[in-house]
C-alpha positions, -999 to +999 in steps of 0.1 A: +570-582-281+547-612-276+545-605-239+536-569-244+508-579-268+494-605-244+497-582-215+478-554-233+449-577-244+447-592-210+443-557-194+418-548-220+398-580-217+398-576-178+384-539-181+357-550-206+345-578-185+335-555-155+314-532-179+283-554-170+285-539-138+272-507-154+242-523-171+216-502-150+233-471-160+236-481-196+198-489-196+191-455-182+212-438-209+194-458-236+160-448-222+172-411-220+184-410-256+151-427-268+130-404-249+151-374-261+143-386-296+106-391-290+104-355-276+121-342-307+151-331-286+188-335-296+219-352-282+251-330-280+283-350-277+319-338-269+353-350-259+389-341-264+415-359-285+406-395-289+374-389-271+366-363-297+370-391-324+348-413-303+322-386-300+321-382-339+319-421-341+289-422-318+271-393-335+276-411-367+259-442-354+230-422-341+224-399-372+230-427-398+223-462-387+238-489-366+226-524-374+190-516-381+192-498-416+155-489-411+158-472-378+149-435-377+177-409-376+185-396-343+192-357-338+228-356-327+257-333-329+294-338-323+304-304-308+340-305-321+330-314-358+334-279-371+370-270-374+363-234-385+343-227-353+367-246-330+397-226-344+379-192-345+367-194-310+399-208-297+420-183-314+399-153-301+387-164-268+405-198-258+396-234-261+385-237-225+352-221-233+345-236-268+322-264-258+304-241-234+297-217-263+284-245-284+260-254-256+249-219-254+242-218-292+228-253-297+215-266-263+179-264-251+159-277-221+153-314-225+185-319-247+212-343-236+250-334-233+270-365-234+306-361-225+335-385-229+367-379-209+393-401-198+401-379-166+366-361-161+381-325-155+406-313-130+406-276-120+442-278-108+458-290-139+429-275-160+427-308-179+393-312-196+379-282-179+363-273-212+339-301-207+332-293-171+322-257-182+300-272-210+283-294-183+277-264-160+261-245-188+240-275-199+226-279-163+217-241-163+195-250-194+180-280-177+198-304-200+206-339-189+243-344-185+257-378-190+295-386-187+319-414-194+349-410-174+380-428-163+408-425-135+395-406-106+363-395-124+372-359-119+346-332-116+323-347-142+318-378-123+304-356-095+282-330-114+267-353-141+232-367-139+246-401-149+283-409-149+300-442-156+335-443-143+359-468-158+383-478-131+416-476-150+445-450-153+453-460-189+439-438-214+436-463-242+419-489-219+394-463-208+387-452-243+382-488-255+357-494-225+338-461-235+336-472-270+324-506-263+296-490-240+286-467-268+282-496-292+263-515-265+239-484-264+235-484-301+226-521-300+200-514-273+185-485-292+180-505-323+162-533-304+140-508-285+131-489-316+121-520-333+095-526-305+078-492-309 
């Protein structure tokens, strides 16, 4: 058991150490989110499974507070946070188009669509294609598409305006890296908003 524990944390630590390589992308994402707020636009966030939970978590940090209790609330929505809507649309039309439908309903030019996916979308297996369809709809509306992906990066890595690819094939490691970067974004937003 001890070797399993040591091995897991060694792999996690190794993955987290290389996140500094994405500092320019993270800075660009922070600037995009702050600009979105300044222009009275909103951030739509989505993911599947554990990434859906991470979407809720990140939206909570934006709409409430992170470390600065006096920071303004950011307009952000987790697209999977309405179970009645998710189940109604999925039952009647299929889950593949649910996030696309939410982008149609809520997205506007100048908004951000931030997507979390360990695989990034694969047409052959149909994995996470619901996020790809949402991204395609967002681009039609001139929204900025930002994705955090893993494994091969999938379709989202190719079609997003900004994409951060965590080079790991392990879902849990990818998600931990994504959450670490999202928390880093929150730290940077708090610092930037204090200066304004």
